[in-house]
C-alpha positions as CSV (number, residue, x, y, z in Angstrom):
1,P,152.5,192.6,89.5
2,N,154.0,190.1,87.0
3,T,150.6,189.1,85.5
4,K,149.8,188.3,81.9
5,V,146.3,187.8,80.4
6,N,146.2,185.6,77.3
7,G,150.0,186.3,76.9
8,V,149.8,190.1,77.2
9,G,151.4,191.8,80.2
10,F,149.0,193.8,82.4
11,S,151.0,194.1,85.6
12,L,149.5,196.6,88.0
13,S,146.7,197.5,85.6
14,S,143.1,198.2,86.4
15,A,140.1,196.7,84.6
16,E,139.6,199.9,82.7
17,Q,143.2,200.0,81.5
18,V,142.9,196.4,80.3
19,Q,139.7,197.2,78.5
20,A,141.1,200.3,76.9
21,H,144.1,198.3,75.6
22,M,141.8,195.6,74.2
23,K,139.5,198.2,72.5
24,E,142.6,199.8,70.8
25,E,144.2,196.5,69.9
26,V,141.1,195.0,68.2
27,K,141.4,197.5,65.4
28,G,144.4,195.7,63.9
29,Y,143.8,192.3,65.4
30,A,145.2,189.2,63.6
31,L,145.7,185.7,64.8
32,R,149.0,184.2,63.6
33,M,149.1,180.4,63.4
34,K,152.4,178.4,63.4
35,E,152.1,175.2,61.4
36,S,154.0,171.9,61.8
37,D,156.0,172.4,58.6
38,G,157.3,175.8,59.7
39,D,154.8,177.8,57.7
40,T,152.5,180.4,59.2
41,E,149.0,181.6,58.3
42,T,147.0,184.5,59.6
43,I,143.4,185.1,60.3
44,S,142.7,188.9,60.2
45,G,140.1,190.4,62.5
46,S,138.7,192.5,59.7
47,D,137.9,189.3,57.8
48,I,135.6,188.1,60.5
49,D,134.2,191.5,61.6
50,I,135.8,191.3,65.0
51,E,135.0,194.1,67.6
52,Y,135.6,194.6,71.3
53,V,132.6,194.5,73.6
54,A,133.1,195.7,77.1
55,D,131.8,193.3,79.8
56,D,132.7,192.3,83.3
57,S,135.1,189.6,82.4
58,V,138.2,191.6,83.3
59,E,136.7,192.6,86.7
60,K,136.0,189.0,87.4
61,L,139.7,188.1,86.7
62,I,140.8,190.8,89.2
63,K,138.3,189.6,91.8
64,K,139.8,186.1,91.6
65,Q,143.2,187.4,92.7
66,N,143.9,187.5,96.4
67,P,145.1,191.1,97.1
68,L,146.8,189.9,100.3
69,L,149.1,187.8,98.1
70,W,150.2,190.6,95.8
71,I,153.8,190.4,97.0
72,T,154.2,186.9,95.5
73,G,153.9,188.5,92.1
74,L,157.4,189.9,92.6
75,W,158.9,186.5,91.9
76,K,156.0,184.4,90.6
77,Q,154.6,184.9,87.1
78,Q,150.8,184.6,86.7
79,N,149.5,183.6,83.3
80,I,145.8,183.9,83.1
81,E,143.9,182.5,80.1
82,S,140.4,183.8,79.7
83,S,137.9,184.9,77.1
84,V,137.5,188.7,76.7
85,G,134.8,190.9,75.5
86,V,135.0,190.3,71.7
87,K,132.5,189.3,69.1
88,Y,132.8,188.4,65.5
89,D,130.9,186.8,62.6
90,K,131.1,183.0,63.2
91,D,130.0,182.2,59.7
92,K,132.7,184.3,58.2
93,L,135.2,182.6,60.6
94,A,134.1,179.2,59.4
95,K,134.5,180.3,55.8
96,V,138.0,181.7,56.5
97,I,139.1,178.5,58.2
98,E,137.7,176.5,55.3
99,N,139.9,178.4,52.8
100,L,143.2,178.2,54.8
101,D,146.1,176.5,53.0
102,C,146.5,174.1,55.9
103,M,143.0,172.9,55.4
104,A,143.3,172.2,51.6
105,E,142.9,168.5,50.7
106,E,146.2,168.3,48.9
107,N,148.0,169.5,52.1
108,Q,146.5,166.8,54.3
109,I,149.6,164.6,54.5
110,P,149.0,161.9,57.1
111,S,151.4,161.2,60.0
112,V,153.4,158.0,59.9
113,S,153.8,155.9,63.0
114,A,157.1,154.7,64.2
115,K,157.8,151.2,63.0
116,P,160.6,148.6,62.6
117,E,162.8,149.1,59.5
118,F,165.5,146.8,58.3
119,T,168.9,148.6,58.3
120,G,171.0,146.0,56.5
121,E,171.7,143.8,59.5
122,K,168.6,144.0,61.7
123,F,165.4,145.8,62.3
124,E,165.6,149.0,64.2
125,V,162.8,151.4,65.2
126,A,162.3,154.2,62.7
127,A,160.9,157.3,64.4
128,E,157.4,158.6,63.7
129,Q,156.8,161.4,61.2
130,I,154.3,164.1,62.0
131,G,152.3,165.0,59.0
132,T,150.1,168.0,58.1
133,A,146.7,166.4,58.3
134,I,144.5,168.6,60.4
135,D,142.1,167.4,63.1
136,K,139.4,169.8,61.9
137,D,137.3,169.7,65.1
138,K,140.4,170.4,67.3
139,F,141.6,173.1,65.0
140,A,138.3,174.9,65.0
141,E,138.1,174.7,68.8
142,T,141.7,176.0,69.1
143,V,141.2,179.0,66.8
144,T,137.9,179.9,68.4
145,K,139.5,179.8,71.9
146,A,142.4,181.9,70.7
147,I,140.2,184.6,69.1
148,N,137.9,184.6,72.2
149,G,141.0,185.1,74.3
150,F,142.2,187.8,71.9
151,Q,145.5,185.9,71.5
152,S,147.9,187.0,68.7
153,E,149.6,183.7,68.1
154,V,148.9,180.0,68.5
155,D,151.1,177.0,67.9
156,L,149.0,174.4,66.1
157,M,151.5,171.6,67.0
158,K,151.5,172.5,70.7
159,E,147.7,172.6,70.7
160,D,147.5,169.1,69.2
161,C,145.7,170.3,66.1
162,Y,147.3,167.6,63.9
163,I,146.2,164.0,63.6
164,L,149.2,162.4,65.3
165,P,150.6,159.0,64.6
166,K,149.3,156.0,66.6
167,Y,152.8,154.9,67.7
168,T,155.9,156.8,68.5
169,K,159.5,155.6,68.8
170,D,159.0,155.1,72.5
171,S,155.8,153.0,72.2
172,P,156.4,149.6,73.8
173,E,154.3,148.0,71.0
174,V,156.9,149.1,68.4
175,A,159.8,147.8,70.5
176,K,158.1,144.5,70.9
177,A,157.4,144.1,67.2
178,C,161.0,145.0,66.4
179,E,162.3,142.4,68.8
180,K,160.0,139.7,67.3
181,M,161.0,140.6,63.7
182,N,164.7,140.3,64.6
183,S,164.1,136.9,66.2
184,E,163.3,135.6,62.7
185,L,166.6,136.7,61.1
186,G,168.9,134.1,62.6
187,A,168.9,131.5,59.8
188,N,171.5,131.3,57.0
189,I,170.7,128.8,54.3
190,T,172.8,128.4,51.2
191,L,171.0,126.6,48.3
192,D,173.5,124.8,46.1
193,F,172.7,125.0,42.4
194,S,176.2,123.9,41.3
195,P,178.1,125.8,40.1
196,N,175.8,128.7,41.4
197,T,174.5,129.3,44.9
198,E,171.6,131.3,46.4
199,V,171.9,132.5,50.0
200,V,168.9,133.0,52.2
201,D,170.1,135.3,55.0
202,S,168.8,138.2,57.0
203,S,168.7,140.5,54.0
204,V,166.4,138.1,52.2
205,I,164.3,137.0,55.2
206,S,163.7,140.6,56.2
207,Q,161.7,141.0,53.0
208,W,159.3,138.3,54.1
209,I,158.5,139.7,57.6
210,T,155.9,142.4,57.7
211,V,154.2,144.4,60.4
212,D,150.8,146.0,60.1
213,D,149.3,149.2,61.5
214,N,148.6,147.6,64.8
215,M,152.2,146.3,65.2
216,Q,151.2,142.7,64.5
217,V,154.1,140.8,62.9
218,T,153.4,138.3,60.1
219,F,155.7,136.0,58.2
220,N,154.7,136.2,54.6
221,Q,154.5,132.6,53.4
222,D,153.3,133.7,49.9
223,A,156.6,135.7,49.5
224,V,158.6,132.6,50.3
225,K,156.6,130.7,47.7
226,Q,157.2,133.4,45.1
227,Y,161.0,133.3,45.9
228,I,161.0,129.6,45.3
229,A,159.0,130.1,42.1
230,D,161.6,132.6,40.9
231,L,164.4,130.1,41.6
232,A,162.5,127.5,39.6
233,A,162.1,129.9,36.7
234,K,165.9,130.5,36.9
235,Y,167.2,127.1,37.5
236,D,164.6,124.5,36.4
237,T,165.6,122.9,33.0
238,V,162.6,120.6,32.4
239,G,161.0,121.6,29.1
240,K,163.6,124.3,28.4
241,T,165.2,124.6,25.0
242,R,168.8,123.3,24.8
243,N,171.5,123.5,22.2
244,F,172.5,120.0,21.4
245,T,175.5,118.8,19.4
246,T,174.6,115.7,17.3
247,A,176.7,112.8,16.4
248,T,177.3,114.4,13.0
249,G,178.6,117.6,14.5
250,N,175.5,119.7,13.9
251,V,174.0,121.9,16.6
252,V,170.2,121.6,16.9
253,Q,167.8,123.1,19.4
254,V,165.8,120.6,21.4
255,E,162.8,121.6,23.5
256,G,160.1,119.7,25.4
257,G,160.1,116.5,27.3
258,G,160.2,115.6,30.9
259,Y,164.0,115.5,31.5
260,G,165.9,117.9,33.7
261,W,166.1,119.7,37.0
262,K,162.8,120.6,38.6
263,I,162.3,122.1,42.1
264,D,159.5,120.6,44.2
265,Q,158.3,124.1,45.1
266,D,155.8,123.2,47.9
267,A,158.3,120.9,49.6
268,E,161.1,123.4,49.3
269,A,159.0,126.3,50.6
270,A,158.0,124.1,53.6
271,Q,161.5,123.1,54.4
272,L,162.9,126.6,54.0
273,T,160.2,128.1,56.3
274,E,161.0,125.5,59.0
275,E,164.7,126.3,58.7
276,I,164.0,130.0,59.1
277,R,161.8,129.3,62.1
278,T,164.5,127.3,63.8
279,G,167.4,129.6,62.8
280,T,169.2,126.9,60.8
281,Q,172.7,127.4,59.4
282,T,173.2,125.1,56.5
283,T,174.3,124.5,52.9
284,R,172.2,122.1,50.9
285,E,170.6,121.3,47.6
286,P,167.0,122.4,46.9
287,V,164.3,119.8,47.2
288,Y,163.9,118.4,43.7
289,S,161.0,116.6,42.2
290,M,163.1,115.7,39.2
291,R,166.9,115.5,38.7
292,A,169.2,115.6,35.8
293,N,172.5,113.8,35.3
294,S,174.6,116.9,35.2
295,Y,174.5,120.5,36.6
296,G,174.1,123.6,34.5
297,Y,171.7,124.6,31.8
298,N,172.8,121.9,29.3
299,D,172.4,119.2,31.9
300,I,172.4,116.1,29.7
301,G,175.9,115.1,30.6
302,S,178.1,112.8,28.6
303,T,176.0,109.6,28.9
304,Y,172.8,109.7,26.8
305,I,170.8,108.3,23.9
306,E,170.5,110.4,20.8
307,V,167.6,109.7,18.5
308,D,168.0,111.5,15.2
309,L,164.5,111.4,13.8
310,S,165.6,112.9,10.5
311,S,168.4,110.4,9.7
312,Q,166.4,107.6,11.4
313,H,169.3,106.5,13.5
314,M,170.0,106.3,17.2
315,Y,173.2,106.3,19.2
316,Y,174.0,105.4,22.8
317,Y,176.8,107.5,24.3
318,Q,178.6,106.5,27.5
319,N,181.1,109.0,29.0
320,G,181.2,110.8,25.6
321,S,181.8,107.7,23.4
322,I,179.4,105.8,21.3
323,I,178.9,102.3,22.7
324,F,175.9,101.3,20.5
325,D,174.0,102.6,17.5
326,S,171.2,101.3,15.3
327,D,168.9,102.3,12.4
328,I,165.3,102.8,13.5
329,V,161.8,103.5,12.2
330,S,160.0,106.3,14.1
331,G,156.4,107.5,13.9
332,D,154.7,107.9,10.6
333,I,155.0,111.6,9.7
334,R,152.0,111.5,7.5
335,Y,149.8,111.7,10.6
336,D,150.1,114.4,13.2
337,D,149.1,112.1,16.0
338,R,151.7,109.5,15.0
339,A,154.9,111.5,14.4
340,T,157.4,111.0,17.2
341,P,157.6,114.1,19.4
342,P,161.0,115.8,19.9
343,G,162.2,116.4,23.4
344,I,164.4,115.0,26.2
345,F,163.1,112.1,28.2
346,T,164.2,109.3,30.5
347,L,163.2,105.6,30.6
348,Y,160.2,104.8,32.7
349,Y,160.9,101.1,33.0
350,K,161.6,98.1,30.8
351,K,159.7,94.9,30.4
352,S,160.2,91.7,28.4
353,P,158.0,90.5,26.8
354,D,155.0,92.7,26.6
355,V,151.9,93.5,24.6
356,L,151.4,97.0,23.1
357,R,147.8,98.2,22.7
358,G,146.3,101.1,21.0
359,E,143.2,103.0,22.2
360,K,140.3,101.0,23.5
361,K,137.3,101.0,21.1
362,P,133.6,101.2,22.2
363,D,133.2,97.4,21.6
364,G,136.0,96.7,24.2
365,T,138.6,95.7,21.7
366,Y,141.8,97.7,21.0
367,E,142.8,99.7,18.0
368,Y,145.8,97.3,17.8
369,E,147.5,94.7,19.9
370,T,151.1,93.9,19.2
371,Q,153.4,91.3,20.9
372,V,156.9,92.6,21.4
373,T,159.9,91.0,23.1
374,Y,161.5,94.1,24.5
375,W,159.6,97.2,25.6
376,M,161.3,100.4,26.9
377,P,158.8,103.3,27.3
378,F,160.1,106.9,27.8
379,N,157.4,109.3,26.7
380,G,153.8,108.3,27.7
381,G,153.0,105.3,25.4
382,I,156.1,105.9,23.3
383,G,159.2,103.8,23.7
384,F,161.9,101.6,22.1
385,H,160.8,98.1,21.0
386,D,161.6,95.4,18.5
387,A,159.5,95.5,15.3
388,T,160.1,92.3,13.3
389,W,157.3,93.3,10.9
390,Q,159.3,96.2,9.5
391,A,160.8,95.4,6.1
392,Y,163.8,97.5,6.8
393,F,165.0,100.2,9.2
394,G,166.4,103.7,8.5
395,G,166.1,105.6,5.3
396,D,162.6,106.9,4.5
397,R,160.4,104.1,5.7
398,Y,159.0,106.4,8.5
399,T,157.5,108.6,5.7
400,Y,155.1,105.9,4.6
401,A,155.2,102.9,6.9
402,G,156.2,104.5,10.2
403,S,155.0,103.4,13.7
404,H,152.3,104.9,15.9
405,G,155.0,107.1,17.5
406,C,157.4,104.4,19.0
407,I,161.0,103.9,18.0
408,N,161.0,100.6,16.1
409,M,164.2,98.6,16.2
410,P,165.6,95.3,14.8
411,L,165.2,92.4,17.2
412,D,168.9,92.0,18.0
413,A,169.4,95.8,18.4
414,A,166.4,96.0,20.7
415,A,167.9,93.1,22.7
416,T,171.2,94.9,23.1
417,L,169.6,98.2,24.1
418,Y,167.4,96.4,26.6
419,S,170.5,94.9,28.2
420,I,172.4,98.2,28.6
421,I,169.8,100.9,28.9
422,D,169.5,102.6,32.3
423,T,166.5,104.4,33.7
424,N,168.6,107.6,34.4
425,V,170.0,108.0,30.9
426,P,168.6,111.0,29.0
427,I,166.9,110.2,25.7
428,V,167.3,113.1,23.2
429,C,164.8,113.0,20.3
430,F,165.1,115.6,17.5
431,Y,164.5,116.2,13.8
């Protein structure tokens, strides 16, 4: 009593009764397969030429039972799994399996392991997702066993016919990775780009922490460097075009030169990484390799030198007021390599007296050597200096008797500028 063979009840039945049932059932046999996505597919016995073959398998099942223990069947269910006397065309079965929807390449969606995911405040374990990618060997084994056992239904999920994820939400490796990733989120660094700020907090840092398929956690240093590069593109002003209001009230665009704000990207990335590692809470300026006198995109401020290369005049502004001005002679515009380049610069140094030299020739002499009393370079070999050889300053002299690129000045004007010029003052050159 209370006995099932391959899921079918055969309580108190003889071997002959079981065999008769099998022979009758084989005529309309079909195996129904339950898939992970809720769909079902069927393998029909007629498609694989299945037929019942009487053998001694049922008698053997009965002989395995102890007749003296029959009474236990009144309260204890016996579920026997066994192959029965069926045969079918194995080649046809292989072909049927190959053409099932669940075996199609486009339906092989891989499972996804559980993993840490950032939820807005911290990393939490996201549960695994079971896909539809079939373990073909296990599937063939399961189907064959079910048909041999003359089963009418098989649950592919319960029979482990799918390629399962490596890690589940209960895997200790996932929990450990999640804990490690959260340990990197404690820092809060506010970078001051007055009047703007950029905050590096958990929402930003979380984007730089990755975990691989083996639950190994990595801090992405390249992502930090890219973040700093993006900040530099946003806030650096060296070489950027600026709208500049001239002494005559005109607005000109000035580009080029070495003046402005410039983040030291390597140094900033190194400091930011260390602060993240130590969980630092701070507000600070970025690490700059170059600084301007004022914040904002137009960072020249109110103290600067204006060199109007078209009108051949220069002005020194201090706190918005002109404290000094002079006519000049700039580079000879007849030659491309002598015209004074526009841009915004700052003074390198000043020296009095000095000798200015041109390029060195093969014979060891120089293209020119000129003694000056006051030398104030700001753009490579270009600078302010006195030029007593000039017949006059201003006007159109630069169009036919200009310098090699420097800003020539009268001796007394050069002396005055030398006495008041500061290395931090922006020098704005434009046409």
